[in-house]
C-alpha positions, 0 to 999 in steps of 0.5 A: 782078245788080241792074238798078239797079246796072248802070244807075247804073254806066253813067251818068257825069259825061260822060253827065249833061253830054251830057243837060244840053246836049241839054235846053238845045238842045231847050228853050232857056234861057228855057223851062227855068225855066218847066218846073221851076216847073211840075214843082215846083208839081205835086210840091207839089200831090201832097204836099198831096193825099197829106197830106190823104188820110192823116187820112181813112184814119185816121178809117176805121180808127177807125170799124172798131174 
C-alpha cells in the first residue's frame, strides 16, 4: 500500500485543528505573521533563483549543438 495514502488517511480535521492550536500556543498570535512573511519571501527568492537558472542551462545546450 502507498505510504502517502496511509499518511493522508490518518490526518483528519481534528488533527489539523490540534496542530493549529499547538502552533498558536508555541509561537503566539503575533509571531505567526512574521514566520509566514519569512516563509513567503524564502519561496519567492527560490522561484526567482530557479527562473534565473533556466536560461543559463538553455544557453549551455545551444553551445553543445
